[in-house]
N, C-alpha and C positions, 0 to 999 in steps of 0.2 A: 470608530463607529462600527457597529455590528454588521453593517452592509459590506464592509471590507472582508470580514470573516466569512460571510456567506459567499462573497465573490471568489475567495480563495477555494472554499469547499466546492463551489460549482465549477470552477476552472479545473480542479483536479479530477472531478468526476467526468467532465466533458472530455478532457485530454485522454483519460483512461478509457472511456467508452470508444472514442474514435480510434485509438491505436489498437484496441482489442478487436474492433469491428474490421479494421483493415487486415489484421493478421488472419482472422477467421475467414475472410472473403478471399484472400490472396495466397495463403500458404496452407497446404494440407497438414493435418495433424501428423506429428512426428517427422516433419520435413524441416530443413533449415536452409538459410542463405548466409553464406560467409560475408561479413562486412569488413572485418579486419582479420585477415588470415592468422590463425594461431592465437586469437585473443577474444574476438567478439563475433557473434552471429545472431541472426533472428531465427528463432526456432519455435514452432507452434506446439505447445503442450497444454493439455487440459488437466489441471491439478485437482484431484478429488479430496486432497487433504488440506491442511493448514499451511502456514509458512514453511518453506523448505520441504514441502511434501510430508510434513508430520501427519500421522494418522491416515495417510493415503492407502496403506495396506490393511487398514482396519476393515473387518467384515461386519462390524456392528451396524444394524439397521438405524441406529441413532446418530451415526457419524455426521451426516449432513445437517440434521436438525440441531445437534449439539453445537456444531460450528456456527450455524446461523444464530442460535441463541447466545452463544458467547460473543459473537460479533455485535449483536444488538445490545447486549449488556455493556460491552466495552465502549460502543458509540455513545450510549446514554451517560456513562460515567465521564467520558471526555467532554461531551456536550455540557454537562453540568459544570465541570471545571472551567470550560471556556466561558460559560455564563458568569461564573463567580469571578473570573479574571477581569470582567468588565469590558466595556466597548473599545478601550484603547487598542491600537494596533501596535503591539509590542512583540518581542520574540516569543513569549509564551503564547499569546493569542495566535500568532502565525503558526507556531508548532501545533497547537491543538487543532487549528483549522486544517492543516495538512493531514494530520492523523485521521480526523473525521472524514475528510474527502477520500482518502485512500481506503479507509475501512468501508465506506459506503460504496465505493467503486467495486471492491471485491464482493461485498454483500450482494450487490445487484446481480453479479454473475452467479453466485451460489444459489440465490433464490430462483433465478430464471432457468438455470440448467443444471444445478447441482455440482458444478465444477467452476474453477477459476482459470481463465486463459492466461498463461505465462508465455513470454516470448523473448525477453532480453536474456541472452545466454553468454556469459563470460567464462573463459577458460584459458589456461596456459599449459600446454602439453597435456598431460593426463590429469592435472589438477583442474577441477571443474566446480564453479559456483552454481548452486541450484538456479534454474531459470526463474525469472520474476517478471513483474510488469510495472506500469506507471504507478498504479495504486500502492504497490509494495514500496516503491521508491519514495513516494510521498510520506508513507508511514515511517520509514527509516529516517528520512531527513527531519521529519517532525520530532521523532524520538531523540535524535542527536541534538536538536535545538533545545529540547527539554533538559537533556543531560547537561548540556553546556550551561544553561541558565542555572540549574541546580548547583553545578560545580563552581561556576565562575561568576554568576550573577551578583551575589552579595559582595564579592570582592571588587567588582567594577563599581558598584554603588559607593562602597567605602572609599575607593580611590578618588572619587569626585569630591 
């Protein structure tokens, strides 16, 4: 049923909003708190760019508007694909719902303040993954589910 898809989208947005709110309220920008020494910390960053801070150094006055426009277009395309997938709650529907929820969570930030709050920070020694947030995580998990379905979905149906 489509209400399940909407529930997933709403849950992703709610969890993303609450976690970002907590970080903004409790951790000053550019500060961090070690959770697992040498591996994981909470760190407050405001990302002006896209994923992995792409375009963050751009001086273009169109950067934020372009990122908002691209996000809106991507959400529209994924929402259309979710609608075409139908009301069943399958891997594809869950994946699209996660992607939409994550994209809406980050779009909310970008429209409200022109940046996206990132705070999940993983590293090992000097190797460092760019900080990210719950919305980014939902987008990545949804994308992995889509890739899994594309790569292995038809094989699983054939095996049955």
